[in-house]
Structures are given as structure tokens and as C-alpha cells.
C-alpha positions in Angstrom: 0.0 0.0 0.0 1.3 3.5 -0.9 2.3 5.8 2.0 0.3 9.0 2.0 2.7 12.0 2.3 2.1 15.7 2.5 4.9 18.2 1.7 4.5 21.8 3.1 6.9 24.4 1.8 6.4 27.9 0.5 9.3 27.7 -1.9 7.9 26.3 -5.2 11.2 24.7 -6.3 11.7 22.8 -3.1 8.0 21.9 -2.7 7.7 20.5 -6.3 11.1 18.7 -6.2 10.2 16.9 -2.9 6.7 16.0 -4.2 8.1 14.5 -7.4 10.9 12.7 -5.6 8.6 11.1 -3.1 6.1 10.1 -5.8 9.0 8.5 -7.8 9.8 6.3 -4.8 6.2 4.9 -4.8 4.5 7.2 -2.3 1.3 9.1 -2.9 2.5 12.7 -2.4 0.5 15.9 -2.1 1.7 19.4 -1.3 0.7 22.7 0.3 2.4 26.1 0.2 1.1 27.6 3.5 -0.1 26.9 7.0 -3.7 27.6 6.0 -3.4 25.3 3.0 -1.9 22.5 5.0 -4.5 22.7 7.8 -7.3 22.7 5.2 -5.9 19.5 3.7 -5.4 17.9 7.1 -9.0 18.5 8.0 -10.2 16.2 5.3 -7.4 13.6 5.0 -4.9 11.7 7.1 -1.3 11.1 6.2 1.4 8.7 7.1 4.1 11.4 6.8 4.3 15.2 6.7 7.4 17.0 5.5 7.1 20.5 6.9 9.2 23.6 6.5 9.2 25.4 9.9 9.3 28.9 8.3 6.3 29.5 6.1 4.9 32.7 4.5 1.8 32.9 6.6 3.1 31.5 9.9 5.1 28.7 11.5 5.2 25.0 10.7 4.9 24.5 14.5 1.2 25.3 14.1 0.9 22.3 11.7 2.7 20.1 14.2 0.4 21.1 17.0 -2.6 20.2 14.8 -1.1 16.8 14.1 -0.1 16.2 17.7 -3.6 16.8 18.8 -5.6 15.1 16.0 -3.3 12.6 14.3 -0.4 11.6 16.6 0.3 8.5 14.5 1.4 10.8 11.6 5.2 11.0 11.4 6.7 14.5 10.8 10.0 15.5 9.3 10.7 19.2 9.7 13.0 21.4 7.5 14.7 24.2 9.3 17.1 26.9 8.2 20.6 27.2 9.6 20.5 28.9 12.9 17.0 27.7 13.8 18.0 24.6 15.7 16.1 25.8 18.8 12.9 25.8 16.8 13.7 22.4 15.5 14.1 21.1 19.1 10.7 22.6 20.0 9.3 20.7 17.0 10.8 17.5 18.3 9.1 18.1 21.7 5.8 18.3 19.7 6.4 14.9 18.3 8.4 15.5 15.1 10.4 12.4 14.1 13.5 14.2 12.9 14.7 17.4 11.2 17.0 18.3 8.4 18.8 21.6 8.0 18.9 23.8 4.9 20.6 23.5 2.5 20.1 19.7 2.3 20.8 17.0 -0.2 17.6 15.4 -1.6 18.9 11.9 -0.9 19.4 12.9 2.8 15.8 14.1 3.1 14.4 11.0 1.3 16.4 8.7 3.6 15.0 10.5 6.6 11.5 10.3 5.3 11.9 6.6 4.6 13.2 6.0 8.2 10.2 7.9 9.5 7.7 5.8 7.5 9.4 2.6 8.6 9.1 3.7 12.2 5.5 4.6 11.8 4.7 1.3 10.1 6.4 -0.6 13.0 4.5 1.3 15.6 1.2 0.5 13.9 2.1 -3.2 13.7 3.0 -3.2 17.4 -0.1 -1.3 18.4 -2.2 -3.7 16.3 -0.6 -6.8 17.9 -1.0 -5.3 21.3 -4.6 -4.6 20.8 -5.2 -8.0 19.2 -3.5 -9.7 22.2 -5.5 -7.6 24.6 -8.7 -8.4 22.7 -8.0 -12.1 22.7 -7.2 -12.1 26.4 -10.4 -10.1 27.3 -12.5 -12.4 25.1 -11.3 -15.6 26.6 -11.6 -14.3 30.2 -15.1 -13.0 29.6 -16.3 -16.2 28.0 -16.4 -17.9 31.5 -19.8 -17.0 32.9 -19.8 -19.3 35.9 -19.8 -17.7 39.3 -16.3 -19.1 40.0 -14.9 -17.6 36.8 -16.7 -14.3 37.2 -15.0 -14.0 40.7 -11.6 -14.8 39.1 -12.2 -12.1 36.4 -13.0 -9.6 39.1 -9.8 -10.5 41.0 -7.8 -10.1 37.8 -9.1 -6.6 37.2 -8.3 -5.5 40.8 -4.8 -7.0 40.6 -4.2 -5.4 37.2 -5.3 -1.9 38.5 -2.9 -1.9 41.5 0.9 -1.3 41.4 1.6 -4.7 42.8 5.2 -5.8 41.9 4.8 -9.6 42.5 1.9 -11.9 41.8 1.7 -15.7 42.1 -0.8 -17.6 39.9 -1.5 -21.2 40.8 -3.5 -23.9 39.0 -3.4 -27.2 37.3 -1.6 -27.7 33.9 -3.6 -26.1 31.1 -6.0 -24.2 33.4 -5.1 -20.8 32.0 -2.4 -19.4 34.2 -0.6 -17.7 31.2 -3.9 -16.2 30.1 -4.4 -14.8 33.6 -0.9 -13.3 33.5 -1.7 -11.7 30.2 -5.0 -10.4 31.5 -3.2 -8.7 34.4 -0.6 -7.2 32.0 -3.0 -5.9 29.4 -5.4 -4.6 32.0 -2.8 -2.5 33.7 -1.0 0.7 32.9 1.9 -1.5 31.7 -0.1 -2.7 28.7 1.9 -0.7 26.1 5.2 -2.1 27.4 6.6 -5.6 26.8 5.0 -8.8 28.1 7.9 -11.3 28.3 7.6 -15.0 29.1 10.1 -17.5 30.5 9.4 -21.1 31.2 11.8 -22.0 34.1 11.4 -25.7 33.4 12.6 -25.4 29.8 15.9 -23.6 30.7 19.1 -25.5 31.7 20.1 -24.7 35.2 23.4 -23.1 34.2 21.6 -20.7 31.9 18.8 -19.4 34.1 20.9 -16.5 35.6 22.0 -15.4 32.1 18.4 -15.6 30.8 17.0 -13.6 33.7 19.8 -11.0 34.1 21.8 -11.1 30.9 25.6 -11.2 30.5 28.5 -9.2 29.3 30.7 -10.2 26.4 33.4 -12.6 27.6 31.5 -13.4 30.8 31.9 -17.1 30.0 33.2 -19.2 27.1 30.2 -18.8 24.8 29.4 -15.2 25.6 30.6 -13.7 22.3 28.5 -10.5 22.7 26.5 -8.7 25.4 23.0 -10.0 26.0 20.2 -8.3 27.8 18.4 -10.4 30.4 14.6 -10.8 30.4 14.1 -8.5 33.4 15.8 -5.8 31.4 13.8 -6.5 28.2 10.6 -6.4 30.3 11.5 -3.1 31.9 8.3 -1.0 32.4 6.3 -4.1 31.5 5.7 -7.6 32.8 7.9 -10.8 33.1 5.8 -13.9 33.3 7.9 -16.6 35.0 6.2 -19.9 34.4 6.9 -23.2 36.3 8.6 -21.2 39.1 8.5 -24.4 41.2 11.1 -26.0 38.9 13.8 -23.4 39.6 17.1 -24.7 41.1 18.1 -23.7 44.6 20.7 -21.3 43.1 18.2 -19.7 40.8 15.7 -19.4 43.7 18.3 -17.5 45.7 19.1 -15.1 42.8 15.4 -14.5 42.1 14.8 -13.7 45.8 17.7 -11.2 45.9 16.3 -9.5 42.8 12.8 -9.3 44.2 14.1 -7.6 47.4 15.2 -4.5 45.5 14.6 -5.0 41.7 18.3 -4.4 41.1 20.6 -6.9 39.4 24.0 -7.3 37.7 24.5 -8.9 34.3 26.8 -11.9 34.5 30.3 -10.6 34.2 29.4 -7.0 35.0 30.2 -4.9 38.0 27.6 -2.2 37.6 24.2 -2.6 39.3 21.1 -1.9 37.3 17.5 -1.2 38.4 14.4 -2.0 36.5 10.7 -1.4 37.0 9.0 -4.7 36.1 6.1 -6.6 37.4 6.9 -10.3 38.1 4.0 -12.8 37.6 5.1 -16.2 38.7 3.1 -19.3 38.0 3.1 -22.9 39.1 1.1 -26.1 39.0 2.9 -27.5 42.0 2.3 -27.2 45.7 5.0 -24.8 46.7 4.1 -25.1 50.4 4.7 -28.8 50.2 7.9 -28.3 48.3 9.1 -25.9 51.0 8.3 -28.4 53.7 10.4 -30.9 51.8 13.3 -28.4 51.5 13.0 -28.2 47.7 11.7 -24.6 47.6 12.9 -21.7 49.7 10.3 -20.6 52.3 11.5 -17.0 52.1 11.0 -16.9 48.4 7.5 -18.5 48.8 6.5 -15.8 51.2 7.8 -13.1 48.8 5.9 -14.7 45.8 2.6 -15.5 47.6 2.0 -12.1 49.2 -0.6 -11.8 46.5 -1.8 -15.0 44.9 -4.5 -16.1 42.6 -5.8 -19.6 42.0 -7.2 -20.5 38.6 -9.8 -23.3 39.1 -9.7 -26.4 37.0 -12.3 -26.7 34.2 -14.2 -29.5 36.0 -14.9 -27.1 38.9 -16.7 -24.7 36.4 -18.7 -27.0 34.2 -21.0 -24.2 33.1 -18.0 -22.7 31.2 -17.2 -25.7 29.1 -19.7 -25.2 26.3 -19.3 -21.4 26.0 -15.5 -22.0 25.9 -15.9 -24.7 23.3 -17.9 -22.4 21.1 -15.4 -19.6 21.6 -12.5 -21.8 20.5 -14.6 -23.4 17.7 -15.3 -20.1 16.1 -11.6 -19.1 16.5 -10.5 -22.3 14.7 -13.2 -22.0 12.1 -11.8 -18.6 11.1 -8.3 -20.0 11.1 -9.2 -23.0 8.9 -11.9 -21.2 6.9 -14.7 -23.4 8.1 -18.3 -22.7 8.9 -18.7 -24.0 12.5 -20.7 -21.6 14.6 -22.4 -23.6 17.5 -22.2 -26.7 19.6 -25.1 -29.1 19.3 -27.0 -30.1 22.4 -25.7 -33.7 22.2 -22.1 -32.6 21.7 -22.5 -30.2 24.6 -23.6 -33.0 26.9 -20.5 -35.0 25.9 -18.1 -32.1 26.5 -19.7 -31.3 29.8 -19.5 -34.9 31.1 -15.7 -35.2 30.4 -13.4 -34.5 33.4 -10.8 -32.5 31.3 -7.7 -33.4 33.3 -5.8 -31.3 30.8 -8.2 -28.4 31.4 -8.7 -25.6 28.9 -5.6 -26.7 27.0 -7.1 -30.1 26.4 -10.4 -28.6 25.4 -8.7 -26.4 22.9 -6.9 -29.4 21.4 -10.1 -31.3 21.0 -11.9 -28.4 19.3 -8.9 -27.7 17.1 -8.9 -31.2 15.7 -12.7 -31.4 15.4 -12.8 -28.2 13.3 -9.8 -29.1 11.2 -11.0 -32.6 10.4 -14.7 -32.0 9.8 -17.2 -29.7 8.1 -20.5 -28.2 9.1 -22.0 -25.4 11.0 -22.7 -27.2 14.3 -20.3 -29.4 16.3 -21.8 -32.9 16.5 -20.9 -35.9 18.6 -19.5 -37.6 15.5 -16.9 -34.9 15.4 -15.5 -35.7 18.8 -13.0 -38.4 19.9 -14.5 -41.8 20.7 -13.2 -41.7 24.3 -15.2 -38.6 25.0 -18.4 -40.1 23.7 -17.9 -43.3 25.6 -17.0 -41.4 28.8 -20.3 -39.4 28.5 -22.5 -42.6 28.7 -23.1 -44.4 31.9 -25.8 -47.0 31.7 -25.7 -47.7 35.4 -26.1 -45.4 38.4 -23.1 -45.1 40.9 -24.9 -47.6 43.3 -27.5 -50.2 42.7 -30.6 -50.4 45.0 -33.1 -53.2 44.4 -35.9 -51.2 45.8 -35.2 -48.0 43.9 -33.5 -48.8 40.6 -34.0 -52.5 40.3 -31.5 -55.0 38.9 -32.1 -55.4 35.1 -31.0 -58.2 32.7 -27.6 -57.6 31.1 -29.1 -57.7 27.6 -31.4 -54.9 28.5 -28.6 -52.8 29.8 -26.5 -53.4 26.7 -29.5 -52.4 24.5 -29.9 -49.1 26.5 -26.2 -48.4 26.1 -26.4 -49.0 22.4 -29.3 -46.7 22.0 -27.6 -44.0 24.0 -24.5 -44.2 21.8 -26.6 -44.1 18.7 -28.4 -41.0 20.0 -25.1 -39.3 20.7 -23.9 -40.0 17.2 -27.2 -38.6 15.8 -28.2 -42.0 14.4 -24.9 -42.7 12.6 -24.7 -46.5 13.0 -21.2 -46.7 11.5 -19.7 -44.3 14.0 -21.8 -45.8 16.9 -20.5 -49.2 16.1 -16.9 -47.9 16.1 -17.4 -46.5 19.6 -19.0 -49.7 20.8 -16.3 -51.9 19.3 -18.6 -54.0 17.2 -19.6 -54.1 13.5 -22.4 -52.1 12.0 -24.2 -55.4 11.2 -24.1 -56.5 14.8 -25.4 -53.2 16.0 -28.3 -53.3 13.5 -29.1 -56.9 14.5 -29.2 -56.1 18.2 -31.5 -53.1 17.7 -33.8 -55.2 15.6 -34.1 -57.8 18.4 -35.8 -55.4 20.8 
């Protein structure tokens, strides 16, 4: 897509030369010769870049910058200033100008500066888009859960996000959504525009944890061929999500505790102490209190981390969220794979709700991903689900038998009830029902005919 560029200069030769040069490099260039003319154009159109001479016949280019600063801050501005007007150029930079060039200038110099400004603007837009997309995805997934349990969690997340709390501990089973909760805290806070950085402690070799967290100087060890910033430094002003914190070695636990006491650190091989402003969100699926009792996790670090903690409940404790979550992920995957799925059938919903989901939300996502990828339709049906889910949703007997209440029935009758239940869940598909039951279609048809 062509960049939209506006050139503002009261010298016709410069104005026309710049407009033609910018157009020749593939941009859509317009021009104005005055402050009034430029403001008139800016009222009806937005630009990616404005090249503005600070000294114009009817006023100052600063007036144009003020207009852009107020109404179109995403527009990059390169100012042209005469020799001896550097102070004015500095004022322009304070108003948001990207850069300035001094007269007399080489055309190539100005074009290079304009190109750099456009690249910077494009990058900022992509970052803003990704940040907003991540924030939207987080908010969508959190708000999908409508059970009282999850509504309470969502409220806690909002409170934590709004407060300047430096350390948060998120606990929960594997796949329950701890990373999603961490992102919700980040994107719901005043740190949302800064980096969200993740580190899985279980995936980093013990001897590299310190370097990953705090960085190193060139030559600090044999493979340190250049300086490397640690993740606490990369996440400055933002959030560092430290997953699987229960798997940190004793040495790494000690270094993390020292850092959390003052938020100061030294890169490996450095002597200078550095300070960062970063929120640490630690997460674990392990019982840190039990690990502390066993001497495998520092009690003082546990106290520091758990000053503010949040538990994400497993999916089986919020069964009311299963179908809404399934539909949320189903639509997401339908868009990804260009499918037409939009809803979960009543029968499929019963199967999903009956499953225990030991892998929690992560397992549910995997099931929906495969179901959408491998099938077609507008509604998710039992035939789209794994056979173990269908079989697990059917229980032909109550938990306990009572002769006076339930009655003991012949085995053949129970088998027939079970076959009918499987057939109902597969929407009458005898081939699929027979696969679930481990028999042939002919055997199933024969048994049904015998009733």
C-alpha cells in the first residue's frame, strides 16, 4: 500500500522537487504552500508522513505540528529548518516530530530521513495492532467464562491489574489458563503498552537461568561472544511472566529472591548494578508449600511470591463454562481454517460437559482444534468428537444399585440401553456408533432389531 505523504513548503522549487521525488519512490504525495493550505488538507485527510518547513509565508510550521499532535499523533513529521533555527527544531521534536534536516540539504538525505520515519510509523502501527489484538483475545477468553467461579476470578484479575503490585503468584493445574491470567493482568494494567515477556523455568538449563534472567557481558563465559540483555531488562516497564517457578534450582531461587528484594541486578560478568521497573508474575502447577516443607523450595521466596496469589480453578470445577469456551475456540479455529462452524449441538455439549478434562482448557482447545480441522459443518456434532469422550459421557448404570429404587435389570437390556444411548449421541450414525462400541455395524443393527 502506498504511503500518504504531505509536503508543506512555501518555496515552489523545493516543494515541487520533494513531491516529485517522493512520488517517484512509490508514495502518494501531495503538497501545500502555506499553514492555512496544509491545515485545510489535514481537515479532510490523514497522512502517514508530513514533511514541513518550519518557516512559512503565513506562519510557523509548528502550528501544523500542534494540529497533528492533537488530532493525528500517529502521523510522522520530518521538519525542514534553516541554519541557525535549531532551537525551533528542538521545539518541534518536543511536539512529536520524528526528525529534522537543515537547509541546505541533499535530496537523498531528506528522502532517507523520510523513509526512516515511514518505517518507524509502520512498525509502531504493527506493534499497536498486535498489542490490541492480544488484549482483545485475552479479554474475550476471560469474559467467556460466565460461571460464578470464573466471574469472581475475572474480578480479582481486574483488581490486581489496576494496582501497582510488583509480584503476583498464579497457581492452578496444567492447562487451566495461568498464562492467560498473567496476560489479562498485564493488558489490564498501565503497563499494557510495554513488553510482556515469558520465561518457562522448566525449559531452561540450570546453568543458563541466571543469564536468561539478568543477561551477561561479552566474555563473561566461554560462549558469551556478545553482550546479551536479560529478560528482566527486556521487560522493563512491563511484565515478566515466570512460568513453572517451582522448577527453579536452589541457586536460581536465591538469585530471584535477591532480585525481588530491590529489583536491582547485575549482568553476569558485570560490576555495575542496574535497576528495573518490572512486574513479576510467577506461576506454578505445583504445591509450593509442600515443596518448601520438603526443603525443595525456599520458604522466604515462597513468602515473597505469595504475598498476593490467585488460583485458577480447573475446568471440572466450572462445568458451566465448558460449552461457552468450546464455542469460543470453535469459532476461532473456524476462522483459522476457513470453516463454517458456529455452534455446539446439544448432544455434543452434553458429551463435552461430562468429560473430566484433566488437561483443562488446553485439552479442550486441542479437541476443538482437531474437530474443526478434520470436519465440516455449521454445528459441532458428537460424530466430530473423539470416541473416548463419547464413551465417557455414557453411563448405563447409576453409581450404586438399589433393588428397591433402581432394580436389577437383565444384562441384555442394559446393553441395549447403552447401544441406544451411543446411537443418540452420534445422531443416528450407525457406523460411528459401532466404532465407539467396538462392534460391527451389522451386529449393532441386528441387536437393535431384536428389541
